[in-house]
N, C-alpha and C positions, 0 to 999 in steps of 0.2 A: 175205368182208369185205376192203375195201381200206383199210389203215391208213397215214396219212401224218403227217409232221412238217412244220409250215408256220409261217411268220411268227414267227420267233424262238421256236421250241420249243413251239408249240401242237400238241396232238394232235388229229388229225382222222380222220373216216371219210368216204370218198368214195363217193358213189352217183351214177352218171351224171356230170353236169357240176357237181355240187354237193358241197361239203365241209361237214361238220357238225363244229363245234368241241366235242369231247368231252374237253377238257383236264381237266375235273373228275374224270374217271376216274383220273387220275394219283395221286389221293390214296390209292389202295389200295396204291401201291408203298411198301414199308418204307424208312425212312431207312437209308442204308448205315452200317455200323460196321466199323471195322478189326478183322481183316483183311477187305478187301472181297472179296465172292464173285466168282468168275470168271463171265463172261458178260454179255450186254447185259441191263440191268434189265427192259426191256419184254418180253423173251422168257423170262427167268428166272421172272417172275411173270405169264406170259401168260394163264393160265386165269382168274385173279382179275381181271386187267385187262380181258379180253374181256367178262366178266360186267358189270363196271363201265361199260364202253362201252355195252352194251345198255341199261343203266339210264339213262345220261346222254343218249343220243341223242334221245329224244322231246322233250326241252325244250332241246336244244342250238341255239345260234344257227348260222346257215348263210350261205354265200356261194358265189359261183361259183369253181370250181377255177382258172379263168383269171385270177382276181384275187388269188391268193395266191402267195407264194414258197415253193417246195417244197425241203426239204432231205432228206438221207438219213434214213429212219426208223430205221436201224441206226446207233448212235452209239458203242457200246463192246463190240464183239466181242472174244473172247480171241484170235481170229486170222481172217485173210482168206486162204483157200486158193484156188488156181487150177490148172486143168488146161491143160498146154501142148499145142498141135498136136492138138486132139481132133476135127478135121474133116478128112476125107481130101482134099477139094478145096482147103482152105487149104494143106495140105502140098504138093499137086501143082502148084498155081498160084502162090500168094503166096510160098511158101518158095523158089521157084526164081528170084525176082527178086533180083539182086545187091544192090539197095538194102535188101532185107529180110534176106537170109541173111548178108551181111557176110563171105562166104567161109568161113563156119563152120557155120551152122545147117543148110544144105542137106546138107552132108556127114554131119552127125549123124543126119539123117532118112533117109538112103539105105537102102532095103530094109526099113524099119521099118513094119509094118502098124498097130501100135497104139503110137504114141509115148509115151502116158501110162505104159504098162507099162515102158518103158525109162527115162524121165526122172522118173517119179513126179509129185508135185505141187510147186508152189512157193508161197511165202508173199509176201503184200503187206503193207505196214505199215498199222497202224491209222490213221495220219495221212493215208494215201492216200485214205480215204473222203471223198467229197463228194457233194452232191446237185445237182439241176438248177439251183437258184438260185445256187449257188457256181460251177458250171461247171468247166472244165478250165483249169489254169494250166501253161503250158509251161515246163519247167525247163531245157531244152536248146534254145533257139531257133536255134542254129547247126547243129543236127542234125535228122534226120528223126524226127518223132514221129507215130505212127500210132494210129488208132482201131481198137478191136476190140470189136464188140458181142457180148454173151453173155447167156445165161439164167443168172441167179444164184439160188441157193437159200439159205435161212436155216434153221439148225438150231433146232428147238424143244425136242426131247428129247435130252439129252446121252447120251453112251455111249462105250464102248470096245469094239473088236472087234465091230462091228455086222455082222450078216449081210446079204448082198444081198437076201434075202427080206424082211427087216424094215426095210430102210434107209429107205424112204419114210415109215414110221411116225415117223421122227425129224425130218421136215421140217415146219417151221412155215408156210413160205410161200415165195413167189418174187418176184423183182424183175427189172427190166432192168439189166444191168451193162455198164459200159464199161471195158474193161481197156486203158488207155493205155500205150504202150510207146515208148521211144526206141530206135532201131535202133543196134546196136553189138555188141561182143564181150563186154561185161560180163555177169555173172550175171543171170538173169531177175529175181531178187529185188532187184536194184539198179535195173535199167533200168525196171522196172514198178512200183516202190513209192514214187515221188515223191509229195509232197502233191497230192491231187486226181486221182491216176492210177487210182483205183478209184471211179468215179462210179456211184452206186446210186439207183434210183428207178423210176417216179415215186412209188411207195408200195409197201408190203408187201401182196401179195395172198395171203390165207391159203390153205393147201393144200386146204381143202375146196372152193375155187372152181375147182380145176384137176383135171379128170377124168384126164388123161394128160399128165404133164409131158414125156414123151418124144415128144410130137406137137404141138409149139407152133411156129407160124411167127413169126419175128422179123426185124427189119430196122433199117437205119440210113441216113439221108440226110445229106449234107453240102452246105450252101448250096442245098437243094432238089433235089440230084441223088442218086438212089439209088446207094449204094455196096455195101451188103451186104444180102442177103436169103436166108434159109435156114430150116430147121426143126430143132428139137432131135432129130428122128428121124434126122438125119444124123450124130449123134455117133458117134465110133469106140468110145469107152468110155461106156456109158450111166450115167445118174445113180446108180442103186443101186450099181453097181460103184465109182463115184467115192467115194461115201460110205463104203463098206466099206474101200476102200483108205486113205482118210484116217484112219479110226478105228483102223486097225491101228497107226498111228504116233502119232497125236495123240488124246488124249482130247477128245471133242467136247463143247462146252458150248452152252447156249441162246444164240442170237444169233450164233454163228459163221457166217461167210459162205463159200460155196463157189461160185466162178465156173467154169462148166463148159466153157469153150473157145469159140473164135470160128470162124466159117466163112470162106470165101473172100471176097475183096473189100476187105481192109484197105488203107488208103491214108493218105497224109500229111494231117495237119491243121496249121493255122497260126493265129496270133493273128488275130482278126477273123472266123473261121469261125463259122457257126451250124449246130449238129447237131440232128437230130431222130431219136429212136430209140424203138422200141416193140416190143411182143410181144402177140399175141392173148391175150385173157382177162386180161391184166395192165393194159396201158395204154401211153400214149405220153408222152414228155417232150422238151422243147426246151431246149437249153442252149448257151452260148457258149464260145469259146476265147480266152484272153488269155495274154500272157507273164507268168510269175511275177514278183513284185516283187523288185527287187534288195535287198541288205542295207540300203543307204542309203534306198531308197524305203520299206521296211518300217519302219525306225526313225522315219521322218518321219510315218508314218500315224497 
């Protein structure tokens, strides 16, 4: 099942080129009461929601996917986690570019076979989440901002100290993720956590649609030019280990997002660019890049 959020918070199911409006299924979500539970409501109540979607779909209105505005289906995770330098060619090629390493990151990676083991995971802010219809908003237009396409997963079953053997049982589904970063010497959780710097979409593909998440080809184009193409099989630290590592430190809750790292080919993006990113068995999305509004512009909006 491919579950999307579209046109100002409508809930949809995508089949081929058609989206079915199953927003009626949202009635099964309980009204929140303080203290609010941790986790994204769609995933906290996913079993009930999925049953309601199946009941709503036969009579649901439909339209073409190309005619709707897609937003991130994940809206309120307790955290967005990300794996740094998790592809060997990204380290051996991209990280050797002075514009990327800034005289710091290449030295940190010297002789390190599995950088995730050394650096652990980093966190991105909740407000960094955006969808294709919102696009990327550049917060440092005077510096180099890069695209990093990734396979992102969403936790469906929470837990702590999850074993690698059971890790995939905790995954609700997968998305295409864009981990945007401004190059510099600041901590990753600052450079990579600006608003819109965690773009997710085009929809949540449930885990039962993916036979092997460690063998998925994904890609990214900028203005029609292929910049990145790889497979999740090339990860240095595979998905089960990433989940286990995360759960040793953080209790995982339904809706938590884990971005699994980017392959080689990262490059600069600027306002006016059009990006297209996709992953087999999940889907493709097109989105734009603009400069973030200044304080004065935001106040006038």
